[in-house]
C-alpha positions as CSV (number, residue, x, y, z in Angstrom):
1,M,4.9,-5.7,-15.6
2,N,6.0,-7.7,-12.7
3,V,6.5,-7.3,-9.0
4,N,9.8,-5.6,-9.6
5,D,9.0,-3.6,-12.2
6,L,6.5,-2.5,-10.3
7,I,7.6,-1.7,-6.7
8,K,11.1,0.1,-9.4
9,K,7.5,2.9,-11.2
10,I,6.3,2.8,-7.3
11,G,9.8,4.3,-6.5
12,I,10.4,6.1,-8.9
13,D,7.1,8.2,-8.6
14,I,7.9,8.4,-5.0
15,L,11.4,10.5,-5.9
16,K,10.2,12.2,-8.5
17,S,6.9,13.6,-5.7
18,I,10.2,16.0,-4.6
19,T,11.0,19.9,-5.4
20,E,14.4,20.8,-6.2
21,N,14.7,22.5,-2.6
22,Q,14.6,20.1,-1.5
23,N,17.9,18.0,-3.4
24,H,19.7,17.3,0.9
25,W,17.7,14.8,1.5
26,E,18.3,11.4,4.0
27,Y,15.5,10.3,3.1
28,I,12.3,9.1,2.4
29,N,9.4,7.2,3.6
30,F,5.8,6.8,1.8
31,K,2.8,4.5,3.9
32,L,-0.3,2.9,2.4
33,K,-3.3,1.3,3.6
34,V,-5.4,0.0,1.4
35,L,-8.2,-1.2,1.0
36,I,-10.9,-2.0,-2.2
37,T,-13.3,0.1,-0.8
38,Y,-10.4,3.0,0.6
39,S,-7.3,3.7,0.7
40,E,-4.7,5.8,2.2
41,S,-1.4,7.3,1.8
42,K,1.2,9.1,3.3
43,A,4.9,10.3,2.2
44,I,7.4,12.5,4.3
45,V,11.1,13.6,3.3
46,F,13.3,13.6,5.9
47,I,15.4,17.1,5.3
48,D,18.5,18.5,7.9
49,N,15.9,16.9,10.9
50,S,13.2,18.5,9.9
51,Q,9.8,16.4,8.3
52,K,7.8,18.0,4.9
53,S,5.1,16.2,3.7
54,L,5.3,15.5,0.0
55,S,2.0,14.6,-3.2
56,V,2.8,11.9,-4.9
57,S,1.1,10.7,-8.1
58,F,1.3,7.3,-9.9
59,R,2.3,8.6,-13.6
60,D,2.3,6.2,-16.7
61,E,5.3,6.6,-19.2
62,Y,3.3,9.6,-21.0
63,G,2.6,11.8,-17.5
64,R,-0.6,10.6,-17.5
65,L,-2.1,9.8,-14.0
66,V,-2.3,6.3,-13.7
67,F,-6.0,4.4,-11.8
68,P,-5.6,1.8,-10.5
69,D,-2.5,3.5,-9.4
70,T,0.7,1.3,-10.0
71,T,0.5,0.6,-5.7
72,W,-3.2,-0.6,-6.7
73,Q,-1.6,-2.9,-9.8
74,L,1.7,-4.6,-7.5
75,R,-1.2,-5.5,-4.5
76,E,-3.3,-7.0,-7.0
77,L,-0.2,-9.0,-8.9
78,M,1.3,-10.4,-5.2
79,Y,-2.6,-11.6,-4.6
80,N,-2.6,-13.5,-7.5
81,L,1.0,-14.6,-6.7
82,A,-0.3,-16.1,-3.5
83,T,-4.2,-16.2,-2.9
84,E,-3.6,-18.6,-0.1
85,K,-2.3,-15.6,1.6
86,G,-4.5,-12.7,1.1
87,A,-3.7,-9.4,-0.1
88,W,-1.5,-6.8,2.0
89,Y,-3.5,-4.3,3.7
90,S,-1.1,-2.3,4.3
91,M,2.8,-1.7,3.0
92,E,5.9,1.0,3.9
93,M,8.2,2.2,1.3
94,T,12.0,3.8,2.7
95,I,13.9,5.8,-0.2
96,L,17.9,6.5,0.7
97,P,19.5,9.0,-1.7
98,S,21.8,6.1,-2.7
99,G,18.9,4.3,-3.7
100,N,18.8,1.9,-1.4
101,F,15.2,1.3,-0.4
102,N,13.0,-1.1,2.6
103,L,9.7,-2.0,1.9
104,Q,7.6,-3.8,4.2
105,F,4.5,-5.2,3.2
106,E,1.1,-5.7,6.5
107,Y,-1.3,-8.8,6.0
108,E,-2.0,-10.1,9.7
109,I,-2.9,-6.0,11.7
110,K,-5.7,-4.2,11.0
111,P,-5.0,-1.1,9.0
112,E,-6.5,2.3,11.0
113,F,-7.9,4.9,9.0
114,S,-8.3,8.6,10.0
115,I,-12.2,8.0,9.1
116,P,-14.0,5.2,10.2
117,L,-14.8,2.4,7.9
118,S,-16.7,-0.4,7.9
119,D,-17.7,-4.3,8.6
120,L,-18.6,-4.3,4.8
121,D,-15.5,-2.3,3.4
122,F,-13.6,-5.2,5.4
123,I,-15.9,-7.4,4.0
124,K,-15.7,-6.8,0.3
125,D,-11.9,-6.4,0.7
126,F,-11.9,-10.2,1.4
127,Q,-14.4,-10.9,-1.7
128,K,-12.1,-9.2,-3.8
129,F,-8.9,-11.2,-2.4
130,P,-9.9,-13.7,-0.5
131,R,-8.0,-15.6,1.5
132,E,-7.4,-19.3,3.1
133,K,-8.2,-20.2,6.9
134,A,-5.1,-20.2,8.1
135,Y,-4.7,-16.6,7.3
136,I,-6.6,-15.0,8.1
137,P,-6.1,-12.6,10.9
138,E,-8.1,-12.9,14.8
139,W,-10.1,-9.4,13.9
140,L,-11.1,-10.4,10.1
141,D,-12.6,-13.6,11.0
142,E,-14.6,-12.2,13.8
143,I,-15.4,-9.6,11.2
144,L,-16.8,-12.0,8.9
145,K,-18.3,-14.1,11.6
146,R,-19.8,-11.5,13.0
147,N,-21.3,-11.1,8.9
148,K,-22.4,-14.6,8.9
149,I,-19.6,-14.3,6.0
150,N,-18.6,-19.1,5.2
151,V,-15.1,-19.2,4.9
152,E,-14.1,-22.6,3.4
């Protein structure tokens, strides 16, 4: 699969999470924060000036749960297309009933998770998805230096 196929698959899986009683929605917002060791996602459907959480699962064409899920596959594929930048730490997709969507990826800002993560979590992510020095954000550079990880 290519990047566009994976993005389309993510959008379809998010749309499949809408239940029948939620058929007059205004938009859906899906947010994902991810490292190689941990991830968190949140999907919210906006209906009639209210918000309802959605449970999103990523499945293959046979309905089986996919792991690594489609978002992890997208992260790895996008990394392989531009390794110098490293991998993104978060993505946000907003989907409209028309099928139009907005998609943003964050490569610089440190993701904040609901549980405390250690330097090792960020180091493992960096080791899996290294980036050129020019693309290392200041917060990550501090973690790497503190742990005596050399970047060339």
